[in-house]
C-alpha positions in Angstrom: 12.2 -27.6 2.0 13.5 -26.5 -1.4 10.4 -28.1 -3.0 8.1 -26.2 -0.7 9.9 -22.9 -1.5 9.7 -23.6 -5.3 6.0 -24.5 -5.0 5.3 -21.3 -3.1 7.1 -19.1 -5.6 5.3 -20.8 -8.5 1.9 -20.3 -6.9 2.6 -16.6 -6.2 3.8 -16.0 -9.8 0.6 -17.5 -11.1 -1.6 -15.1 -9.1 -2.5 -17.4 -6.2 -3.6 -15.6 -3.1 -2.3 -16.9 0.2 -4.4 -16.8 3.4 -8.2 -17.0 3.6 -9.4 -17.2 0.1 -12.8 -17.6 -1.7 -12.6 -20.7 -3.8 -13.8 -18.8 -6.9 -10.8 -16.5 -6.8 -9.1 -16.8 -10.2 -6.4 -14.2 -9.7 -5.5 -11.4 -7.5 -2.9 -9.4 -5.6 -1.2 -10.4 -2.3 -3.7 -10.5 0.5 -3.2 -10.1 4.3 -4.9 -12.5 6.7 -7.7 -11.2 8.9 -8.3 -12.1 12.5 -10.6 -15.1 12.8 -14.2 -14.2 11.9 -13.2 -10.7 10.8 -13.0 -11.1 7.0 -15.6 -10.1 4.4 -15.5 -9.9 0.6 -17.0 -6.9 -1.1 -17.5 -7.4 -4.9 -17.7 -4.8 -7.6 -21.0 -4.6 -9.5 -19.3 -3.1 -12.6 -18.2 -6.3 -14.4 -20.6 -9.0 -13.4 -24.1 -9.2 -11.9 -23.3 -10.0 -8.2 -25.1 -9.3 -4.9 -23.9 -6.6 -2.5 -22.3 -7.6 0.8 -24.0 -6.8 4.0 -21.6 -5.5 6.7 -22.1 -4.8 10.4 -21.1 -1.3 11.4 -17.4 -1.1 12.4 -13.9 -0.2 11.3 -12.6 -1.9 8.1 -9.4 -2.0 6.0 -8.9 -3.6 2.6 -6.5 -6.6 2.9 -6.3 -7.5 -0.7 -8.0 -7.9 -4.1 -9.0 -10.8 -6.2 -11.0 -11.4 -9.4 -13.2 -12.1 -11.3 -15.2 -10.2 -10.5 -13.0 -7.6 -8.8 -13.6 -8.3 -5.1 -12.0 -6.6 -2.1 -11.0 -8.8 0.8 -11.7 -6.6 3.9 -10.9 -7.1 7.5 -12.9 -5.7 10.4 -10.3 -4.1 12.6 -10.0 -1.4 15.4 -9.7 2.3 15.0 -6.4 4.3 15.2 -7.0 7.6 16.9 -4.2 9.2 14.8 -6.1 8.4 11.6 -9.5 9.7 10.4 -12.3 7.7 11.9 -14.7 8.3 9.0 -13.6 9.3 5.5 -16.1 10.2 2.8 -15.2 9.5 -0.8 -15.5 11.9 -3.7 -17.0 9.6 -6.3 -16.4 6.0 -7.6 -20.0 4.9 -6.9 -23.3 5.2 -8.7 -25.7 8.0 -7.8 -27.8 5.9 -5.4 -24.9 5.1 -3.1 -22.7 7.0 -0.7 -18.9 6.6 -1.1 -16.8 5.8 1.9 -13.0 5.3 1.9 -11.2 2.6 3.8 -7.4 2.2 3.9 -5.9 -0.1 1.3 -3.6 -2.2 3.5 -2.9 -4.7 0.6 0.6 -6.0 1.0 3.3 -5.7 -1.6 4.5 -9.3 -1.4 2.7 -12.6 -0.9 4.7 -13.4 2.3 3.4 -10.4 4.2 0.1 -11.8 5.6 0.1 -9.7 8.9 -3.5 -8.5 9.5 -4.2 -4.8 9.1 -4.1 -2.9 12.4 -6.5 -0.1 11.8 -9.4 1.0 9.6 -12.1 3.7 9.1 -15.7 3.4 10.2 -18.4 2.0 7.9 -22.0 2.1 9.0 -24.1 -1.0 8.9 -25.5 -1.7 5.4 -24.9 -3.1 2.0 -21.7 -2.6 0.1 -20.2 -2.8 -3.4 -16.5 -2.1 -4.2 -16.4 1.3 -6.0 -13.9 2.6 -8.6 -10.6 3.7 -7.0 -10.4 7.5 -6.7 -7.9 8.2 -3.9 -4.4 6.6 -3.9 -3.8 4.5 -0.7 -7.6 4.2 -0.1 -10.3 1.9 -1.4 -13.8 3.3 -2.3 -16.7 1.3 -1.0 -20.3 2.2 -2.0 -22.8 2.1 0.8 -26.5 1.4 0.5 -29.0 1.5 3.5 -31.2 -1.1 1.8 -30.0 -4.1 -0.3 -29.6 -2.9 -3.9 -30.9 -4.9 -6.8 -28.3 -7.0 -8.6 -26.8 -5.0 -11.5 -27.7 -6.6 -14.8 
């Protein structure tokens, strides 16, 4: 049991992400688990040429962040009527995209893997992770049509 605890602490201190991970993840912050079939990864197009992620319309929250490139792990969740259903961003995206905000439910510690419980609505379309502009919220850049890969 002590060996397992030591291995877990060592992995966490090296930037490992527990839960459902993309094999290419080299580092990152603690990440919550998503319910089965409810996870998507939204990459940033600012550092590397990557394709946008297509999402079905629904409520989403950020569960964590890994890199390279900077990529948000997001969970499709339900709404919370005490919170805003749609939240528009004030920047953080290029001029051809519309900025939406989703709650950043990233945990503070690797042992907190409880799935997020609510999110804000994102319309169906293509998404990149935008630059952060609002504390506690993540900016995602929405495109109706699939944008070309940034060079």
